[in-house]
Backbone bond lengths (Angstrom), bond angles and torsions (degrees), N, CA, C in turn:
res aa  C-N    CA-C-N  psi(-1)  N-CA   C-N-CA  omega(-1)  CA-C   N-CA-C  phi
1 M - - - 1.461 - - 1.525 110.93 -
2 E 1.322 115.66 135.45 1.460 120.11 174.06 1.531 108.73 -80.97
3 I 1.327 116.57 144.53 1.453 121.14 -178.99 1.525 110.14 -114.44
4 F 1.331 115.50 132.24 1.462 121.37 -179.13 1.522 110.12 -126.79
5 K 1.320 115.78 138.90 1.458 122.07 174.43 1.527 108.89 -93.89
6 V 1.339 115.48 129.84 1.458 120.41 176.85 1.530 106.55 -121.00
7 K 1.315 115.61 88.33 1.469 122.06 -171.91 1.530 110.16 -86.31
8 S 1.346 113.89 67.44 1.464 119.93 -174.71 1.522 111.13 -131.93
9 S 1.327 115.27 135.15 1.463 122.29 169.02 1.522 109.82 -122.29
10 L 1.324 115.45 27.00 1.464 120.38 -174.91 1.524 112.58 -65.64
11 G 1.325 116.64 -23.34 1.464 119.55 -178.87 1.508 114.13 -100.90
12 S 1.328 116.98 13.03 1.468 120.15 -174.22 1.520 114.14 -91.47
13 L 1.332 117.04 6.14 1.469 122.44 175.35 1.529 112.53 56.70
14 G 1.329 115.27 37.27 1.456 120.22 176.14 1.510 114.87 77.84
15 K 1.349 116.92 8.04 1.464 120.24 179.80 1.531 109.66 -76.85
16 E 1.339 115.93 -177.11 1.465 121.14 176.86 1.525 110.24 -52.30
17 C 1.297 116.49 142.10 1.468 120.27 -168.29 1.527 113.62 -93.05
18 S 1.328 114.16 151.87 1.464 121.93 -179.42 1.523 112.95 -118.55
19 E 1.337 116.58 6.48 1.467 117.35 -173.52 1.524 113.44 -69.46
20 E 1.323 117.75 -17.79 1.467 120.16 178.19 1.524 111.86 -81.23
21 A 1.315 117.36 -16.31 1.462 121.39 -172.14 1.533 114.71 -62.86
22 P 1.336 120.34 -43.88 1.471 118.81 -175.54 1.525 113.70 -56.16
23 D 1.329 117.67 -45.72 1.469 120.21 179.70 1.527 111.09 -62.66
24 L 1.324 116.61 -43.36 1.462 120.53 -177.50 1.529 111.25 -66.28
25 I 1.322 116.47 -41.27 1.465 120.56 -179.95 1.526 110.93 -64.71
26 L 1.323 116.22 -45.81 1.462 119.02 -179.41 1.521 112.08 -70.42
27 N 1.323 117.63 -30.49 1.463 120.04 174.22 1.523 110.81 -60.88
28 E 1.318 116.73 -38.40 1.461 121.00 177.36 1.525 111.27 -62.39
29 L 1.317 115.83 -32.01 1.461 121.20 -179.41 1.528 112.61 -88.65
30 G 1.329 116.14 -7.15 1.454 119.81 -176.33 1.511 112.66 67.51
31 M 1.335 115.66 33.72 1.460 121.40 -177.58 1.527 109.98 -125.14
32 E 1.328 115.35 163.22 1.462 120.74 -179.51 1.534 111.53 -100.75
33 G 1.312 117.14 -62.45 1.455 120.74 -175.10 1.524 111.31 80.62
34 K 1.316 115.73 154.39 1.457 121.18 175.96 1.521 108.94 -89.42
35 E 1.329 116.24 152.52 1.462 119.83 -175.84 1.527 110.68 -111.16
36 I 1.325 115.04 127.11 1.457 120.32 175.04 1.530 108.97 -83.86
37 K 1.315 116.34 132.48 1.460 121.00 -175.31 1.520 111.50 -66.39
38 I 1.318 114.80 129.39 1.463 122.20 179.18 1.527 109.79 -112.65
39 N 1.331 116.47 132.18 1.462 121.68 171.95 1.528 106.73 -107.65
40 K 1.319 117.01 105.70 1.457 121.41 -175.11 1.521 113.25 -66.09
41 D 1.333 116.51 -12.57 1.453 120.65 179.61 1.527 112.84 -104.28
42 N 1.344 116.14 2.60 1.458 117.95 -174.65 1.529 110.10 -149.35
43 V 1.326 115.44 99.99 1.468 120.64 -179.02 1.521 111.04 -65.88
44 E 1.336 116.26 -42.01 1.462 119.49 -178.00 1.527 111.51 -61.33
45 E 1.322 116.88 -41.46 1.462 119.92 178.29 1.527 110.80 -65.05
46 T 1.322 116.38 -41.21 1.464 120.42 178.06 1.522 110.77 -62.09
47 N 1.328 116.89 -45.31 1.458 120.51 178.49 1.522 111.45 -61.07
48 K 1.318 116.13 -39.15 1.464 120.24 178.62 1.520 110.57 -64.05
49 N 1.325 116.56 -39.64 1.471 120.04 178.39 1.525 111.11 -63.64
50 I 1.334 116.78 -42.37 1.468 120.46 177.86 1.525 109.71 -63.02
51 Y 1.322 116.63 -47.50 1.457 122.23 179.46 1.530 111.15 -56.22
52 N 1.310 116.70 -47.51 1.464 120.77 -176.46 1.525 112.62 -64.53
53 V 1.320 116.48 -35.45 1.474 119.55 178.20 1.523 110.39 -69.01
54 V 1.321 116.62 -50.07 1.468 120.45 -177.32 1.516 111.01 -63.80
55 K 1.302 117.31 -34.05 1.467 121.86 -179.30 1.529 111.84 -61.05
56 K 1.319 116.91 -24.34 1.464 121.17 -174.29 1.530 113.44 -95.79
57 I 1.327 117.83 -6.40 1.460 118.58 -176.29 1.528 110.51 -118.11
58 K 1.321 115.73 154.38 1.456 122.03 -179.81 1.521 112.37 -94.12
59 K 1.335 116.59 -33.24 1.463 120.39 179.85 1.526 108.66 -143.15
60 G 1.326 116.98 134.01 1.451 117.89 -179.05 1.517 113.01 -168.38
61 I 1.322 115.02 168.85 1.453 123.03 176.54 1.521 108.52 -128.46
62 L 1.320 116.40 127.86 1.457 122.08 172.87 1.524 107.85 -102.15
63 I 1.313 116.92 130.22 1.458 121.04 176.85 1.528 107.79 -111.43
64 G 1.347 114.89 113.27 1.453 120.29 -178.32 1.512 111.02 -97.72
65 G 1.311 112.42 178.95 1.438 126.96 22.43 1.532 110.41 82.70
66 D 1.345 115.16 163.78 1.460 120.28 179.28 1.524 110.43 -89.27
67 H 1.353 114.82 172.41 1.460 119.59 -169.47 1.520 113.99 -72.65
68 S 1.318 118.27 -10.24 1.462 119.25 178.61 1.524 112.25 -65.92
69 I 1.335 118.01 -19.31 1.469 119.78 -179.49 1.522 111.66 -65.98
70 T 1.329 116.92 -17.48 1.470 119.92 179.63 1.518 111.19 -65.13
71 Y 1.327 117.16 -32.87 1.466 119.10 -176.78 1.532 112.66 -60.08
72 P 1.334 120.91 -58.67 1.465 118.93 -179.26 1.524 112.76 -66.33
73 S 1.334 116.30 -32.59 1.456 119.25 179.23 1.525 111.49 -66.95
74 F 1.338 115.97 -46.56 1.464 118.45 179.89 1.522 111.36 -68.46
75 K 1.314 117.73 -33.47 1.467 119.94 177.44 1.523 110.37 -57.66
76 A 1.325 116.75 -44.04 1.464 120.48 177.60 1.524 110.49 -65.79
77 F 1.331 116.65 -44.64 1.472 121.33 179.06 1.520 111.04 -57.20
78 S 1.341 116.61 -43.17 1.467 120.49 -176.17 1.526 112.15 -64.98
79 E 1.310 116.72 -23.28 1.462 120.25 178.07 1.521 111.66 -84.29
80 I 1.322 116.52 -21.62 1.468 121.34 177.83 1.523 110.71 -87.02
81 Y 1.330 116.05 -45.85 1.464 122.34 -177.26 1.531 108.90 -112.89
82 K 1.323 115.74 93.43 1.460 121.13 -176.27 1.528 112.19 -66.58
83 D 1.343 116.76 -25.31 1.462 120.87 -176.98 1.526 111.99 -105.17
84 G 1.330 116.92 20.17 1.451 120.62 -175.58 1.515 113.53 -78.92
85 C 1.329 115.12 170.44 1.461 120.45 175.20 1.525 108.71 -129.30
86 L 1.318 114.94 163.86 1.455 122.12 -178.58 1.527 108.78 -117.84
87 V 1.323 116.50 116.52 1.460 122.47 179.94 1.524 107.71 -110.82
88 I 1.333 116.07 119.09 1.460 121.15 -175.89 1.525 110.05 -118.29
89 F 1.325 115.52 120.81 1.455 121.51 170.49 1.525 106.99 -97.90
90 D 1.341 117.00 116.73 1.464 119.59 -172.77 1.522 109.19 -164.98
91 A 1.312 116.17 145.00 1.466 120.40 173.84 1.526 111.44 -74.18
92 H 1.343 116.57 -18.33 1.461 122.00 -176.76 1.522 110.08 -122.94
93 V 1.335 116.60 163.20 1.466 119.72 179.94 1.526 112.79 -95.77
94 D 1.333 117.91 -15.74 1.469 122.32 174.48 1.528 112.95 54.93
95 C 1.332 114.75 51.07 1.468 121.35 178.87 1.530 111.25 -128.54
96 A 1.319 117.19 32.46 1.462 121.02 -172.07 1.527 112.93 -61.97
97 N 1.332 117.41 -46.80 1.466 121.51 -176.60 1.523 109.36 -145.05
98 N 1.324 115.49 168.02 1.464 119.81 169.31 1.522 106.84 -98.11
99 F 1.319 115.23 69.91 1.452 121.83 -173.45 1.523 109.66 -98.83
100 K 1.329 116.42 132.37 1.451 120.68 179.69 1.522 109.66 -125.92
101 P 1.329 117.19 135.28 1.469 126.29 -3.17 1.518 111.52 -65.48
102 A 1.330 115.62 149.37 1.457 121.55 -174.43 1.526 111.17 -59.84
103 T 1.332 115.69 140.96 1.455 121.53 175.43 1.533 109.01 -105.24
104 H 1.324 115.65 -179.16 1.457 118.36 -179.43 1.531 112.45 -74.60
105 E 1.336 117.46 -5.74 1.455 121.02 179.00 1.523 113.21 -101.07
106 D 1.326 118.12 -4.43 1.467 118.64 -176.29 1.526 114.22 -146.67
107 F 1.336 117.81 13.99 1.471 118.88 -175.58 1.524 111.72 -59.77
108 L 1.351 117.68 -36.86 1.467 119.46 -178.22 1.524 111.10 -68.31
109 R 1.315 117.30 -39.22 1.461 119.86 178.23 1.526 110.68 -61.43
110 V 1.320 116.68 -41.59 1.466 120.13 178.81 1.526 110.36 -63.90
111 I 1.325 117.25 -43.29 1.466 121.41 177.47 1.522 111.02 -57.64
112 L 1.338 116.20 -45.58 1.463 120.61 -178.02 1.523 111.93 -69.47
113 E 1.332 117.15 -42.13 1.459 119.13 -176.98 1.524 112.02 -74.21
114 E 1.314 116.98 -21.82 1.466 119.64 173.55 1.530 111.41 -86.86
115 K 1.311 116.29 0.57 1.471 123.48 176.89 1.526 112.00 56.79
116 L 1.333 114.94 41.46 1.463 119.48 176.27 1.526 111.02 -75.78
117 I 1.320 116.70 -13.05 1.458 122.41 179.83 1.524 108.20 -156.82
118 K 1.322 116.41 152.45 1.458 120.46 174.33 1.523 109.37 -71.65
119 D 1.323 115.95 143.41 1.457 120.44 -178.36 1.522 111.82 -53.32
120 E 1.326 116.41 -42.42 1.470 120.60 -174.96 1.522 113.60 -72.20
121 D 1.331 117.36 -6.76 1.462 120.92 178.34 1.528 112.54 -98.72
122 V 1.337 115.68 11.43 1.462 121.40 175.89 1.526 108.97 -106.02
123 Y 1.329 115.40 132.09 1.465 121.26 179.83 1.529 108.90 -123.43
124 L 1.331 116.17 124.24 1.462 121.81 178.13 1.526 109.17 -109.22
125 I 1.326 115.54 127.10 1.462 121.10 -177.48 1.530 109.42 -128.03
126 G 1.324 115.94 132.69 1.455 120.64 175.15 1.509 115.58 89.41
127 V 1.344 117.54 8.83 1.466 121.23 -177.44 1.527 110.78 -65.34
128 R 1.338 115.73 132.78 1.463 121.02 -179.81 1.530 112.25 -131.27
129 K 1.325 116.77 -7.74 1.461 120.24 -177.09 1.526 110.04 -140.94
130 I 1.342 116.34 120.07 1.462 121.51 177.15 1.526 108.19 -132.38
131 Y 1.323 117.45 125.29 1.451 122.09 177.27 1.535 109.87 -81.25
132 D 1.323 116.71 158.43 1.463 121.08 -175.34 1.524 112.27 -56.50
133 V 1.331 117.36 -43.03 1.462 120.33 -179.13 1.524 110.62 -63.75
134 E 1.308 116.88 -33.78 1.464 120.70 177.60 1.519 111.28 -72.47
135 K 1.331 116.13 -39.79 1.462 120.84 178.58 1.516 110.76 -60.06
136 T 1.331 116.22 -44.36 1.461 120.88 178.95 1.519 111.13 -61.14
137 F 1.325 115.93 -44.30 1.467 120.76 179.39 1.521 111.33 -63.01
138 L 1.326 117.02 -47.69 1.464 121.45 -173.68 1.520 113.09 -73.06
139 E 1.311 117.55 -25.91 1.465 120.40 177.96 1.527 111.70 -63.84
140 K 1.322 116.51 -22.95 1.461 121.30 179.62 1.532 112.32 -88.09
141 R 1.325 116.84 -7.37 1.461 121.42 -175.93 1.529 110.55 -106.61
142 K 1.313 116.16 -179.79 1.469 121.09 179.18 1.525 110.30 -117.91
143 I 1.309 115.25 42.02 1.457 120.75 -177.86 1.527 109.56 -71.67
144 N 1.315 115.67 139.12 1.460 121.31 179.54 1.527 110.74 -87.97
145 F 1.317 116.55 112.87 1.456 121.21 169.85 1.525 106.77 -95.67
146 V 1.324 117.29 113.50 1.460 120.59 -174.01 1.525 110.28 -131.15
147 D 1.335 115.64 161.57 1.464 119.62 178.24 1.520 112.65 -113.04
148 N 1.349 115.86 7.11 1.461 120.88 174.64 1.521 108.63 -155.55
149 V 1.329 116.21 176.83 1.469 120.70 -175.80 1.521 112.66 -105.92
150 N 1.320 116.77 9.72 1.467 120.38 -172.27 1.524 113.51 -63.86
151 G 1.331 116.90 -29.08 1.461 119.08 -177.59 1.520 114.58 -88.98
152 I 1.314 117.36 1.82 1.464 120.91 -178.07 1.536 109.15 -85.55
153 K 1.309 116.57 113.21 1.469 121.38 -173.88 1.524 113.76 -104.11
154 S 1.299 117.51 -15.32 1.466 120.43 -175.74 1.525 111.91 -59.14
155 E 1.320 114.99 143.37 1.466 120.93 176.78 1.524 111.69 -90.18
156 N 1.330 116.12 -7.28 1.462 120.95 -178.62 1.524 109.09 -126.88
157 I 1.328 115.56 96.40 1.457 121.60 -173.17 1.524 110.72 -107.66
158 Y 1.332 114.87 133.59 1.458 120.89 164.61 1.516 105.93 -99.93
159 L 1.314 116.49 121.15 1.457 122.62 -178.41 1.517 109.78 -108.01
160 S 1.334 116.02 121.62 1.459 120.42 176.34 1.524 108.18 -115.86
161 L 1.316 115.93 120.11 1.464 121.43 -173.13 1.527 110.63 -118.56
162 D 1.327 115.33 104.35 1.463 121.65 173.01 1.522 106.67 -86.74
163 I 1.313 117.21 124.41 1.454 121.25 -173.25 1.526 112.24 -62.46
164 D 1.355 117.62 -17.71 1.462 117.75 -179.91 1.526 113.82 -75.24
165 V 1.334 116.91 -0.42 1.463 119.93 172.31 1.530 110.76 -67.63
166 I 1.339 115.76 -24.34 1.458 122.21 177.63 1.535 109.49 -79.90
167 N 1.316 116.75 146.40 1.464 119.39 178.36 1.528 109.93 -61.15
168 T 1.334 115.97 147.95 1.463 120.58 -170.51 1.526 113.65 -71.38
169 N 1.321 118.32 -14.41 1.468 119.24 173.53 1.524 110.59 -66.15
170 E 1.333 115.38 -34.59 1.458 120.84 -179.69 1.518 112.08 -92.68
171 A 1.328 116.91 -27.64 1.473 121.33 -177.91 1.528 109.48 -133.72
172 P 1.335 117.87 76.72 1.461 120.74 -178.33 1.522 114.56 -76.48
173 G 1.329 117.84 -19.43 1.457 121.69 -174.12 1.506 113.27 -84.28
174 V 1.356 116.46 68.86 1.459 121.63 -179.61 1.529 109.31 -132.93
175 I 1.318 116.48 165.55 1.469 120.37 179.60 1.518 110.58 -74.63
176 Y 1.342 115.82 -54.49 1.464 120.63 -177.54 1.527 109.56 -112.62
177 R 1.302 116.85 113.09 1.459 120.64 177.45 1.526 109.81 -85.64
178 V 1.326 116.18 129.09 1.455 122.34 179.71 1.525 108.14 -124.92
179 K 1.323 116.19 130.69 1.466 120.88 -177.76 1.523 111.29 -57.31
180 G 1.318 116.11 143.07 1.459 121.17 -179.62 1.514 111.17 90.23
181 G 1.324 115.80 -158.43 1.461 119.74 178.03 1.514 112.47 120.44
182 L 1.316 115.34 165.68 1.454 121.96 179.16 1.518 110.65 -74.93
183 S 1.306 116.13 155.58 1.461 121.26 169.05 1.517 108.35 -87.57
184 E 1.325 116.35 160.56 1.462 120.09 175.85 1.519 110.46 -59.03
185 V 1.320 116.32 -40.91 1.473 120.56 -177.95 1.525 111.03 -61.88
186 K 1.336 116.76 -46.08 1.464 119.77 -179.36 1.518 111.21 -65.63
187 L 1.325 116.50 -40.97 1.461 119.40 179.17 1.520 110.61 -62.89
188 K 1.317 117.32 -46.14 1.466 120.54 179.65 1.522 111.70 -60.42
189 T 1.322 116.52 -38.13 1.461 119.75 178.29 1.519 110.76 -59.34
190 M 1.338 116.66 -42.92 1.460 120.11 178.95 1.523 111.69 -69.79
191 L 1.320 116.51 -41.28 1.463 119.68 -179.87 1.524 111.31 -60.82
192 N 1.308 116.57 -39.02 1.464 120.38 -179.21 1.520 112.50 -64.42
193 K 1.326 116.65 -25.74 1.467 120.01 -179.89 1.526 112.33 -76.49
194 I 1.327 117.44 -21.97 1.462 119.47 -175.51 1.522 113.95 -119.49
195 K 1.328 118.47 -8.73 1.467 118.92 -167.91 1.519 114.10 -61.83
196 D 1.325 118.60 -27.44 1.470 120.28 178.25 1.516 111.87 -69.81
197 R 1.344 116.74 -16.90 1.465 120.87 -179.76 1.528 112.60 -104.32
198 V 1.318 116.84 -1.56 1.461 120.53 179.86 1.528 109.36 -79.70
199 K 1.311 116.37 118.81 1.465 121.89 178.99 1.534 111.60 -94.78
200 M 1.330 115.81 -34.85 1.467 120.73 176.42 1.516 108.58 -137.99
201 M 1.330 114.31 147.26 1.463 120.11 179.96 1.516 108.97 -144.50
202 D 1.322 115.54 146.77 1.460 119.05 165.16 1.526 109.06 -130.06
203 L 1.312 115.13 145.69 1.458 122.17 174.29 1.520 106.60 -121.81
204 V 1.340 115.89 123.80 1.467 119.42 -168.45 1.534 112.44 -136.90
205 E 1.346 113.10 169.70 1.461 124.21 169.44 1.529 115.46 71.14
206 V 1.313 118.06 21.92 1.465 120.20 169.25 1.526 107.60 -77.88
207 V 1.335 117.02 126.45 1.463 121.67 -177.40 1.531 108.65 -116.17
208 P 1.318 117.86 94.83 1.469 121.12 -176.73 1.527 114.07 -55.39
209 K 1.339 117.30 -35.67 1.466 120.49 -177.46 1.525 112.64 -66.38
210 K 1.323 117.25 -20.14 1.455 121.18 179.76 1.535 112.01 -106.79
211 D 1.319 115.46 5.25 1.459 120.48 -177.57 1.532 110.45 -77.40
212 K 1.325 115.80 163.66 1.466 122.23 176.32 1.529 108.93 -126.37
213 D 1.327 115.00 120.72 1.471 120.89 178.56 1.524 112.36 55.40
214 N 1.339 115.91 28.43 1.469 121.13 177.11 1.531 112.45 64.28
215 K 1.338 117.59 19.91 1.465 121.50 -174.88 1.523 112.71 -61.77
216 T 1.325 116.03 -44.30 1.462 119.92 -174.90 1.523 111.06 -71.74
217 V 1.315 116.28 -40.57 1.468 120.85 176.98 1.519 110.22 -60.44
218 K 1.316 117.23 -46.19 1.465 121.29 -179.64 1.527 111.49 -65.08
219 L 1.321 115.99 -39.18 1.460 119.94 177.00 1.523 110.61 -63.12
220 A 1.321 116.30 -46.17 1.467 120.32 178.77 1.527 110.68 -58.51
221 A 1.327 116.93 -41.05 1.465 120.80 178.61 1.524 110.71 -62.80
222 R 1.330 117.11 -40.72 1.466 119.68 178.98 1.521 111.18 -64.53
223 L 1.329 116.99 -37.07 1.466 120.48 179.74 1.524 110.82 -68.22
224 V 1.313 116.83 -42.43 1.471 119.59 176.26 1.523 109.55 -61.83
225 G 1.331 116.09 -44.64 1.459 119.99 178.16 1.530 111.83 -58.93
226 E 1.319 116.59 -38.21 1.463 121.03 177.92 1.523 110.95 -60.55
227 M 1.318 116.29 -40.44 1.474 119.94 -177.90 1.523 111.39 -74.68
228 L 1.312 117.00 -21.88 1.470 120.10 178.83 1.510 111.65 -84.05
């Protein structure tokens, strides 16, 4: 798998930033990674750069950055793998609005409303927080809320991993802390069941400024290492 750094917090709505995370995570792994060009003054240009990179590769990992990077990356993936599925590990559903360019709070809603994937090919794991507007939206869809990966049959998986799916004792460096969450051990067990079928992955929302003793950065590095 090729590894790319996406040092962008352009979709974080002014919240704590994640652009420092890619360098720190790869430093833990003793790796460099290629860097996707970010224009801090132009979200659309940045999204286009992400799209163009992903469009050219068959297998890769994007290390962000905030969760909005999933939108342009998955858009490219969906054009390469017509029969693919989207597996999201996240404490939130990220369907707040149909806001364009997509932010880290609504990228999934934009993906669904642009029909980049069938509703039934989306799997949400680890969700612990859903706002009323999101509940109303999702009740009309056929999104799979699951607690394991056993029912995922697709051979072409896009995996999006928001670090806040992990409980905050193990991953304190996140924007929104939500009580509960998966353990690293449980997450790794699930990842190992699907990693041979993962064609593209992103790992997002690590916030170094809110981390404690570098715990979240180190955890993120271990997860990337697991997928490699």
